[in-house]
N, C-alpha and C positions, 0 to 999 in steps of 0.2 A: 484446504480452505480454512481461513480463520473463523473460529466460532463466533467472533465478535462481528466481523464484517460480513461473512457469509451467512451466519445465523441459520443453519439448517434446522428444519422442524424437529422437535423432540417427539418420537413415536411412542405411543402408549397403547397397550392392549387392555381393554376393559376386563375387569374380573366380575364374577357373578355377585360379589359383595358390593359392587358399585351400582347395582340395579335397584330400581324402585319396584313396587308390586306390579306395575304395568309392563315391566321388562325393558324399560329405558334406563340409561345412566341417570342416577338421581341428580337433581339440580345442584346440590351441595358439592358433589364430586367434581364438578367443573372447576371449582376453586382449588381443589387438590391437584388436578391436572395442570392448571395454570401455575400453581406454586412450584411444582416439580420442574417444569420447563423454565420458569423465570429464575429459579435458584441456580440452575446450571448456566444459564445465560449470564446472570450477574456475576457468578464466580469467574467466568471468562473475562468479563469487562473490568471488574474491580476485585481482583484476587485478594488484596490485603484488607479491603473494607467490607466485603460481602457478608461476613459474619456479624457485622454491626449495623445491618440494614433491617428495618422492621416495617411491616405494613401498617398504615394508618387508615386506609380506606380501600374498599373493593366495590366495584359495581359490575354487574353482568347483564348483557343483552343476550337473550336466548333466541336462536334463529331456527333451529331444527333439532330433532332428537338424535341421540346416539344409542345404538343397541350393542349388546355384548359381542356380536359378530363383527362390528366395525373396528377398523384400525384407526386410531385417533392421532392426528398430527397437530402439535401445538407449536406455533411460531411466536416468538417473543421479540419485541423491539421497544426501544426507549422513545417515548413520544415527546417529552419535554423535561427540562432540568430547572430547578429552582435553587435557592440559596443553600438549603440543607435537604431538599426533597427532590424527587423525580417521579415521573409517571411512566409506567410500562403498559403496553397493550399486549395481550395474548389473544391470538386468533386460533380458535379450536375448530378443526375441520375433519371431515372423513370423506371417503369415497371419491377420490379424484378432485378434492377441493370444495366439496359441499360444506359451506360455513354453518357451524352448529352454535357457536357462542363467541362473543367478544367480551373479554375480561379487561377492565381498566383498573389499575392498582396504583395508589399513591403510597410511596415509601419515603422514609427519612433515614438518614445516617446518624448513628449515635456516637457519643463520646466513647472513649475506650473503656470507661467504667460503666457504660451503658445506662447512665442516669438521665441523660438529656440529649437532645439533638445538637448537632454541630454543623458548621458550614463545611462544604466540600473543600478539600485541598485543591490546589491548582492542578495536580496530576489527575485527581479523581474527576474534576470538572472537565478536563480535557478529554479523558476517556469517554465520559458520558456524552459530551458534545460531539465527539467523533461518531459515536453510535447513532445519535440523532441524524447527523449528516449522512452517514452510510445508508440509513433508511430512506432519506429524501432522495439520494442519488439512484436508488434501485427502482 
């Protein structure tokens, strides 16, 4: 199955260092989980450009806690594409699909000297658009 079109969840096993004093995965760790899954997903979609993509905004909606004994599944998809930016969504869940957090990330692609953003190439835009359409069809 293609990692782009099939987009299987990325599985993460929480470590004790991920925990807060209450015994739940700390809220900031959700961004780390999302980043790990998103980087793998973007490398599959944009192998030549993924090293030139940077985050410019994150937002998180927390739905339920994650504990050290949970296996975490993080699903990534492209929500929308702009001129030089795009938005990804990461759905973080455990225990047969219990949604724990939704992470929305805006990213831009940089020039090859990494000094400014640049527009998507035609091939990059096509790959991102296909990712959006694949999500809409599923």
